[in-house]
C-alpha positions in Angstrom: 39.0 3.2 -19.5 38.5 5.5 -23.2 42.4 5.7 -23.8 42.7 1.9 -23.4 40.3 1.5 -26.2 42.2 4.6 -28.3 45.6 2.8 -27.9 43.9 -0.8 -28.5 42.3 1.2 -32.0 46.1 2.5 -32.8 47.8 -1.0 -32.5 44.9 -2.7 -34.6 45.5 0.3 -37.7 49.4 -0.7 -37.2 49.9 -4.2 -37.5 46.4 -4.1 -40.5 48.4 -2.0 -41.7 51.9 -4.4 -41.8 49.8 -7.0 -43.0 48.1 -4.9 -45.7 51.9 -3.6 -46.6 53.2 -7.2 -45.7 56.4 -5.7 -44.3 56.6 -8.6 -41.8 55.0 -10.4 -39.3 53.3 -8.2 -36.5 54.1 -11.3 -34.1 58.3 -10.8 -34.4 58.6 -7.4 -34.0 60.7 -6.0 -31.6 59.8 -3.1 -29.1 61.4 -1.0 -31.1 60.1 -1.5 -34.1 56.5 -1.6 -32.2 57.1 1.9 -30.9 58.2 3.3 -34.0 55.2 2.1 -36.0 52.3 3.0 -33.4 54.0 6.6 -32.8 54.2 6.4 -36.9 50.7 6.0 -36.9 49.4 8.2 -34.8 51.3 10.8 -35.9 49.7 10.7 -39.4 46.5 10.3 -38.1 47.0 13.3 -36.1 48.1 14.8 -39.2 45.5 14.1 -41.6 43.1 15.0 -39.0 45.0 18.6 -39.0 45.2 19.2 -42.2 41.0 18.6 -42.6 40.5 20.8 -39.8 43.4 23.5 -41.1 41.0 22.7 -44.5 37.3 23.5 -42.5 38.8 26.0 -40.8 40.2 28.2 -44.2 36.9 27.8 -45.4 34.8 29.4 -42.5 37.1 32.1 -42.6 36.8 33.0 -46.5 32.7 32.7 -45.3 33.6 35.6 -42.7 36.1 37.5 -45.6 32.8 37.7 -48.2 30.4 38.6 -45.4 32.3 41.2 -43.9 33.3 42.6 -47.3 29.8 43.0 -48.3 29.2 44.9 -44.5 31.5 47.2 -46.1 30.0 47.3 -49.6 26.7 48.0 -47.9 28.0 50.6 -46.0 29.5 52.3 -48.5 26.4 51.8 -50.7 24.4 53.9 -47.9 22.7 57.5 -48.9 23.5 59.9 -46.2 19.7 60.2 -44.7 20.9 55.9 -44.0 18.6 54.6 -46.8 20.1 51.9 -48.4 18.9 51.1 -51.7 20.9 48.7 -53.6 18.5 48.1 -57.8 21.9 49.9 -58.9 24.2 47.2 -58.1 23.8 43.6 -59.1 27.0 43.0 -58.2 25.9 43.7 -54.4 22.3 41.9 -54.9 24.9 38.7 -56.2 26.9 39.3 -52.7 22.9 39.1 -51.0 22.0 36.0 -52.7 25.2 34.3 -51.7 24.8 35.9 -47.7 21.1 33.9 -48.0 23.2 30.9 -48.6 25.3 31.0 -46.2 22.8 31.1 -43.3 21.8 34.5 -42.8 18.5 35.7 -41.9 17.3 38.0 -45.1 15.1 38.3 -47.9 17.0 38.7 -51.3 13.9 39.7 -53.0 14.2 43.3 -51.0 16.0 45.4 -52.8 15.4 48.9 -50.7 15.8 49.5 -47.1 15.4 52.7 -44.9 16.9 53.0 -41.7 16.3 50.9 -39.8 16.1 48.0 -42.0 19.7 48.4 -42.7 20.6 48.6 -39.3 18.5 45.2 -39.3 20.3 43.8 -42.3 23.8 44.4 -41.0 23.1 43.0 -37.1 22.0 39.7 -39.0 25.2 40.1 -41.0 27.5 40.3 -37.9 25.3 37.6 -36.0 26.3 35.5 -38.8 29.9 36.4 -38.7 29.9 36.1 -35.3 28.4 32.5 -35.1 31.5 31.9 -37.5 33.8 33.1 -35.6 32.7 30.9 -32.5 32.7 27.7 -34.8 36.4 28.8 -35.6 37.7 29.4 -32.4 36.7 26.2 -31.0 38.3 24.1 -34.3 41.4 26.3 -33.4 41.3 25.6 -30.0 40.7 21.5 -31.5 43.5 22.0 -33.8 46.1 23.3 -30.9 45.6 20.6 -28.6 46.1 18.1 -31.9 49.3 20.1 -32.4 49.8 19.3 -28.8 49.3 15.3 -29.0 51.7 15.4 -31.7 54.2 16.6 -30.3 53.6 14.7 -26.7 53.6 11.5 -28.6 57.1 12.8 -30.2 58.4 12.8 -27.1 56.6 9.8 -25.8 58.2 8.0 -28.7 61.6 9.5 -28.1 61.7 8.5 -24.0 60.8 5.0 -25.1 63.3 4.3 -27.8 66.3 6.7 -26.1 66.5 3.9 -22.8 66.0 1.2 -25.5 68.7 2.8 -27.9 71.4 3.3 -24.9 70.7 -0.3 -23.3 71.6 -2.1 -27.7 75.0 0.1 -27.2 76.0 -0.7 -23.5 74.8 -4.8 -24.1 77.4 -4.1 -27.5 80.0 -2.8 -25.4 79.9 -5.3 -22.9 80.5 -8.4 -25.7 83.1 -6.3 -27.6 84.6 -6.2 -24.2 84.2 -2.4 -23.4 
């Protein structure tokens, strides 16, 4: 039932686009033209959706990279006893504020951490990175599904159009007497 609604929606969108462009009266479209129209609409929709998803994925991956860089910087700035003082590192303080904006649970005003507090801070960073990575995996699966749908749409159009084309050729040959 849901598939029928999607097909109806795609057909309606295609007909509206044809009407908006003033190309042809959709009632007079041949089966071949209608298949091309539907396939084109579907492929454009999937392409646009994929681009949107990829852009979101890229932005989220930049956040993950930023948080990884922050963890490296914290590890580099950690003293030999495991204590961590951010006071001489203003860029790290800015990074901490940005991490707070990205959803990391932390106190951005705290500048000195003992070994245990530092580990908790790093663990909060790791959990946020893990959450982003789970979202990335789910989005990658969605993008893969969209790519597969695009391929299937191409194959479906080909499976419909090739027999129509072959039929036209056979009719032309029979008319010409070959």
